[in-house]
C-alpha positions in Angstrom: 15.7 -5.3 -11.9 14.3 -3.7 -8.7 16.2 -1.5 -6.3 15.4 -1.3 -2.6 16.7 1.5 -0.5 16.7 0.4 3.2 17.2 2.8 6.0 16.2 4.0 9.5 14.3 6.9 8.0 15.2 10.5 8.8 18.4 10.1 6.7 17.5 11.6 3.3 15.3 8.8 1.9 12.6 11.2 0.5 15.3 13.3 -1.1 16.9 10.1 -2.5 13.6 9.1 -4.0 13.1 12.5 -5.5 16.6 12.3 -7.0 15.8 9.0 -8.6 12.8 10.5 -10.4 15.4 12.1 -12.7 16.3 8.5 -13.9 14.6 7.6 -17.1 15.0 3.9 -17.1 13.7 3.3 -13.6 10.6 4.5 -11.8 10.9 5.7 -8.2 8.7 5.9 -5.2 8.8 6.6 -1.4 6.7 4.3 0.8 4.4 3.5 -2.1 2.9 0.2 -0.8 3.2 0.5 2.9 -0.6 0.4 3.4 -1.1 -2.9 1.7 -1.2 -6.5 3.0 -0.1 -9.9 1.7 1.6 -10.3 -1.6 0.4 -6.9 -2.7 2.8 -5.3 -0.2 5.7 -6.5 -2.4 4.2 -6.3 -5.8 6.5 -3.5 -7.1 6.7 -2.9 -10.8 9.9 -4.0 -12.6 12.8 -1.6 -12.8 11.5 0.3 -9.8 13.5 2.0 -7.0 11.6 1.9 -3.7 12.6 3.9 -0.6 10.7 2.6 2.4 12.2 2.5 5.9 9.4 0.2 7.1 10.8 -2.6 5.0 13.5 -3.0 7.7 10.8 -4.7 9.7 9.7 -6.9 6.8 13.0 -8.3 5.7 12.0 -11.9 5.9 9.1 -11.3 3.5 11.4 -9.1 1.3 13.8 -12.0 1.2 11.0 -14.4 0.0 9.8 -12.0 -2.6 13.1 -10.8 -4.1 16.0 -12.6 -2.4 19.2 -12.0 -4.4 17.3 -10.9 -7.5 17.3 -7.2 -6.6 19.8 -4.5 -5.9 19.9 -3.3 -2.3 21.1 0.1 -0.9 21.7 0.7 2.8 21.2 4.4 3.2 22.4 5.9 6.4 23.2 9.0 8.3 25.2 9.8 11.5 23.3 8.0 14.3 23.4 11.1 16.5 21.8 13.3 13.8 19.2 10.7 12.9 18.3 10.1 16.6 18.1 13.9 17.2 15.6 14.1 14.3 13.5 11.3 15.7 13.7 12.9 19.2 11.8 15.9 17.7 9.2 13.4 16.5 9.1 11.3 19.6 5.4 11.4 20.2 4.4 10.2 16.7 5.2 8.0 13.8 7.7 5.2 14.0 9.0 6.3 17.4 5.6 6.0 18.9 5.3 2.5 17.4 8.7 1.5 18.6 8.2 2.4 22.3 5.2 2.3 24.5 3.1 -0.7 23.6 5.1 -1.4 20.5 8.5 -3.1 20.0 9.8 -2.0 23.4 6.5 -2.9 25.2 6.7 -1.9 28.9 9.5 0.6 28.4 9.4 3.2 31.2 8.0 6.5 30.1 10.8 8.1 32.0 13.4 6.7 29.6 15.6 9.3 27.9 14.0 9.9 24.5 17.4 10.4 22.9 18.5 7.0 24.2 15.4 5.4 22.8 15.9 7.0 19.4 19.6 5.8 19.4 18.4 2.3 20.3 15.9 2.4 17.4 18.7 3.4 15.0 21.0 0.7 16.2 18.3 -1.9 15.9 17.2 -1.0 12.4 20.8 -0.7 11.1 21.7 -4.1 12.6 18.6 -5.6 10.9 19.6 -4.2 7.5 23.3 -5.2 7.9 22.4 -8.8 8.7 19.9 -9.0 5.8 22.5 -7.7 3.3 25.2 -10.1 4.5 24.7 -12.6 1.7 23.5 -10.3 -1.0 25.6 -10.0 -4.1 24.3 -6.7 -5.4 24.5 -4.1 -2.6 26.1 -0.8 -1.6 26.2 1.6 1.2 25.3 5.3 0.8 25.9 7.9 3.5 23.9 11.1 3.5 27.0 13.1 4.6 28.8 12.0 1.4 25.9 12.0 -1.0 27.7 14.1 -3.6 30.2 11.3 -4.0 28.0 8.3 -3.2 25.0 9.1 -5.4 27.0 9.1 -8.7 28.4 5.7 -7.7 24.9 4.5 -7.2 23.9 6.0 -10.6 26.7 3.9 -12.3 26.0 0.8 -10.2 22.4 0.5 -11.4 23.1 1.7 -14.9 20.9 4.8 -14.6 20.1 7.0 -17.5 18.9 10.5 -17.1 19.9 13.9 -15.6 22.5 13.3 -12.9 23.1 17.0 -12.2 19.3 17.5 -11.7 19.2 14.5 -9.4 22.0 15.8 -7.2 20.3 19.1 -7.0 17.5 17.4 -5.0 19.8 17.0 -2.1 20.2 20.7 -1.8 16.4 21.0 -1.0 14.9 20.1 2.3 12.4 17.3 2.0 10.1 16.3 4.9 12.2 18.4 7.3 11.6 18.4 11.0 11.6 21.8 12.6 13.5 22.5 15.7 11.5 22.2 19.0 10.6 25.5 20.5 9.8 26.0 24.2 6.1 25.6 23.3 6.8 22.3 21.5 8.6 21.0 24.6 5.7 22.1 26.8 3.2 20.5 24.5 5.2 17.2 24.5 5.4 17.2 28.3 1.6 18.0 28.5 0.7 15.1 26.2 3.0 12.7 28.1 1.3 13.8 31.4 -2.1 13.5 29.9 -1.4 10.0 28.7 -0.4 9.0 32.3 -3.6 10.5 33.8 -5.7 8.8 31.1 -4.2 5.4 31.9 -4.7 6.0 35.6 -8.3 7.0 35.1 -9.1 3.8 33.1 -7.2 1.6 35.6 -8.8 3.0 38.7 -12.1 1.2 38.4 -10.3 -2.2 38.1 -8.0 -1.3 41.0 -11.1 -0.5 43.2 -12.8 -3.7 42.1 -9.8 -5.8 43.0 -9.1 -4.0 46.3 
């Protein structure tokens, strides 16, 4: 049976995947097929644990591919802490895709980045909660209570392996985001201003033509 760990990201999903590598009767991966199209995107091997926050945007296709024939985990973290981590990655990755010309197309660039990050967290968690509403094999795991929740997950899927070594993975930082320094904030403001000037430069010829 396959196991899918759904999340917003920035909530310990990579550490969770590394912990699952200590399970002998399942394989484990982190975003292993996110660059594939069509049926290949969901062609996971049997008895595989996949952690991929991008699946939260592909839940309709996940339903068609696996439906109630898989185990699902909703991995979460305190929204404020998750959003704060995404705030420090505001100009790249999923946050860049979510705002700008992405999901929130037309969102003002003056919007509070923290508010945008919180909106992202609320959207993704709501998507996951609705998807899991009719699933018979599911569980919630919280990063803040991993020492208690991961052993429950271990028993839930019938894992075999080294539980103590798996728990040890959560004491290491995986894919950590460093704190923003003053230079980082300056660089962020610079690129935001540069983007505005670039759009203005490209739009000026059309403005002159239409004037």
